[in-house]
N, C-alpha and C positions, 0 to 999 in steps of 0.2 A: 647280502648274500641271497636272501629270499627272493629279491627282485630278479637276480641273475637266474635262479632256479626257475622262476616263473617264465622268464623269457625263453630259457632253453626248452621248457616243456611246450610253450606256445609254438615255437619254431618246429619242434619235432612233430607235434600233432598236425600242424598246418601242412608241412611237407609230406608227411605220411598220408594224410587225407587226400592230397592232390594226386600223388602217385597211385595210391590204392584205388582211387576213382577211375584212373586210366585203366588199371588192371581189370576192375569189375566190369567196366563198360566194354572192354575188349572181349571178355568172356561172354558178355551178354549178346554182342552182335556177331559172334562167331570168329573173331580174330584169335590167332595163336599168340600167346605172350612168350617171347623168347627170353626177356631179361627185365628185371625190375631192380632199380637201385634207389634206396631211400637214404639220403645223407651222402656226404663226401668224406674224403680222407681215409685213414686206415679203416678197413671194412671187414666185417664178418660175412663170409660167403657160404651159401648152401645151394645145392641143386635140388629143386623140387620137380620131379618128373623131368620134362624137357626144358623147364624154365630155370634160369639162374637168378637167385635172390641174393642181393648184397645190401647190407645195412652199414652205412658209414658212421664214423664217430661224430662228425659235425652235421647237424640237421639244417643245412643251408642250401640244399638242392637235391636233385635226383632226376631220374628219367625212367621211362618204360619203353621197351622196344617190342612192337607188335607187328603182325603181318598176316596176310591171307592170300592164298593162291587163287581163290575164287574171284572172278570178276563181277559176279552178280551183286549189284548194289554196293560195290566196293567204295565208291566215292562217298556215299552217305554214311556207310558204316564207319569209315575212317574219320569222317567229320564228327560223329558221335564220340569216338574215342578221343580225338584231339580236344574237343570242347568239354569233356567231363571233368577234367582236373580243375578248370576255372569254376565250373558249377559247384564243386566241392568247396572251393575257397569262398564263394559267395554264401553258401550255407553257413560256413564258419563265421563270416562277417555278421550274419543275422544272429547266430548263437552268441557270439561275443557281445553284441549289443544287448541281447536279452538278459544275459547273466552278468553284465557289467564287467567285462574283461577288456579294457581298452587295447592292450597289447595284441589280443587276438583279432580285434577289429582292424587295427592299423596294419599289422603284418599282412593280413589276408586281402585288404584293399590294395596294398602294394603288390601282392602276388597276382591279383587279378589284372591290374594295369600292366605289369611286366610281362605276363604271359600272353595277354591279348595284343600287345604291341607287335605289329608284323615285322618291322625292320625291313631290310633289303631282301631281294629275292634270294631264294635258297641257293647255296653253292655246295658242291661236294667238298667235304672236309670241314664244314662248319655245322654245328647243331642248328636245327630249325625250331623256332619258337612255336608254341601252340597257335599263336595268332597268325603267323605266316602259313602254317599248315592249313588252318581253317580257311583263311582267305583264298589260298590256292585251290582248295577243294570246292569251296562254295561257288567260286567263279568259273570252275571247270577248266583250270589250267592243265592242258593236255600233257605238257612236259612234266609238270610237278606230279600229276597223278600217276604217270608212268614210272617215275622215280619211286614214288610211294609203293606202288604195286610190286616193283622189282625187289623190294626189301626182303620179301619172303624167300625168293629164289637165292638171293645173296647169302642169307643166313644159312639156309639148308646146304648150299654149295660149300660154304666155309666149314660147316660142321663135318661134312663128308671129307673135305680136304684134310682137316685137322686129325681125322681118324685114319688117314692114309688111303681113303677110297677115292683116288684121283679121277678114275674114269667116270665114276658116278657123279662126282662134283662137276666134271666137264659136261656131262649130260644134263644136269640140273641147270647149268648156265645156258646151254643151248635151248632148253625148254623155256627159260625166261626170255630169251631173245625172240623166240617164236610167239609167245603169248603176250609179251609186254612191248617188245621192240628193243632197240638199242639204247640202253640208258647208261649214264655215266657210272652208276654203281655196279651194273653188270659188267661193264668193260674193266673196271678195277678188279673185280673178282676173277674175270677171265684171265687177266694178266698174272695174278698170283698162282692160279691153278696151272696155267700153261708153263710158268717158270718151273714149277716143281715137276712137271712132266717133261721138261727140257724141250718144249716146243717153242723155241726162242722167236721164230718168225711170228707166231701167234701173239707172243708177249709184245713184240714191237707193233704189230697191227693194232692191238687193243690200246696200248698206251699212246701211240701216235695220235689217236683221236682225242686224247685228253690233254695233251701237252699245250695245245693252243686254244683250249676251250675256256672262255672267261667265266663259265659257270662252275669252274673248279678254282679253289683258292690258289694263290700264287705259290704258297708252300706245297700244296698238293701237286701242282703242275711241275714244280722242281723235283719233287720226289718221283713222279712218273717219268720225268726226263732221265733221272739217274738210273732207274730200273730199266728203261728202254735202251739206254746207252750200254748198260752192262749186258743185257740180252743180245743186243746187236753185235757186240764185241765177241761174245761167247758163241755166237751162231755158226761161225766159220764161213759165213756168206759174205764175200767182199762187197756186194752191193749194200747189204745191211750195215756192214762195218763202217762204210763211209758216212752213215747217218749218226754214228755214235759221238763223234767229237763235238759238234755243235750242241747236241743235247747234254752231253756231260759237262761242257763248259757252262751252260745255263744253270745246271744243277749245282755246280761248284760255286758259281757266282752268288747263288742264293744263300748258301751256307759254306763259305770258304774254309772254315776251320774244321769241318767235320771230316775225320779220316776216311770214311767210306766214300764220300764224294770225291776226295782227292785220288783215291785208288781207282774209282770208276773213270775219272778223267785221265789218269795215267794210262790205263789200258787203251782208252780211245785214242790217246796221242800216239801210242805205239802203232795202232792201226793206221793212223794218219801219216806215218812215216816221220815222226818227230820224237825219236828216242831220248834225246837230251832233255826236251821239255817234259817227257814222261818221268824221267828220273828226278827232275826238279820238282814235279808235282807231288811226289811222295817223299821228298826229303824230310827226314826226321820222323816219318811214320813207322812205328814198330807194329807190324802186323804180318802174318804169314802170306796174305794176299799181296801185300806190297812187296814182300820178298820174292813172290812168284813172278811179279812183273819185272823186278830187277834181274831175276834169272833169265827171263825172256829177252830182255834188252841185251844182257851179256852174251847169250847164245846167238842172237841174231847179229851181234857185232863181231862174232868170231872168237870171243874169249870163252871157249867151252870149258876149260879147266876151272876157271873161277865160277862159271855158271853151275857146273856139276857140284862143286864143293858147297856152294850156297844152297843148292837144291837138297843135297843130302843132309845138311845140318839144320836148315831152317824151314824148308818147305815140305819135302816129302813126308816127314813124320806128322805133319799137321793136317794133311788132307787125305781123303779117300782117293784111291787111284782113278776112280771113274768120275771125279769132279771135272767138269768141263774145262776149267782153267788149268788144272793139272794135266789133263790130256793134251791141251795145247802146248804147255811148257815142255812136256816129255817129247812131243813131236818135234819141237824146235831143237831139243838137245840131241835128238837122233838124226836130224837132217845132216 
């Protein structure tokens, strides 16, 4: 039992030292710290100023999210932040050797090697190791540095969006595009903000650039395809609606059993003039959005009584009248 306790304490100290070193170095070089997590699993969460602190039950990992709007020395400041966690682990290797705690030495040597291993190039949707970040920064990878710089704008825009300040969020994203350039992270946030603003054309424009980008994970590309297809179908623009079906088909193929992907595909199939395939796509799906599509198919086929009954019992009570899908269904019932 004492050995297990020792191991737990060694893990906790090592992980905490690594993450706190990131935090301290970020403060030192003038980066803002948005979030720090020490440990994983069930977590205790506390907001400290503008920073969110999370402490997980299992001390086997963590992360620190930092950023800075200033471009002055950004590359080198970020390199200091990225490398500081490994420096903390190296210090603990020396301490562990000096006080004869083999577990402290072994774990921190492993942590140094794991964190310095660069792996493959960074992709949106995957965490980037300290080693990859350091390598990209030290060799001056323009694309990687731009993505790193855009993090500050993404976090600030998402904060504004979550607080309902959508116009401000959109302005922050625009500022990011002007100061950093078009990055994948900014495009992703642009899509989320634009969707909440019901600017569906902007959603499609943003996500269309990510769907075929191999610097985005396949899972991420499929997710963007689903959201782009949904926005295209809700836009009311026939030109955009024609893009929805292939995107929705790709998204559904990636995760065929997910109800939302089936719903998105069904609406795209309606736009593509394939109502029977649309009904088949949502067969067995119990969801108000699926029912709304069934109402749409019934209305467009001429069975308005059945469509109205289904709408009144299963769809209308579940949605706000100004929901774009409901606006479309109501328009179909009134035609």
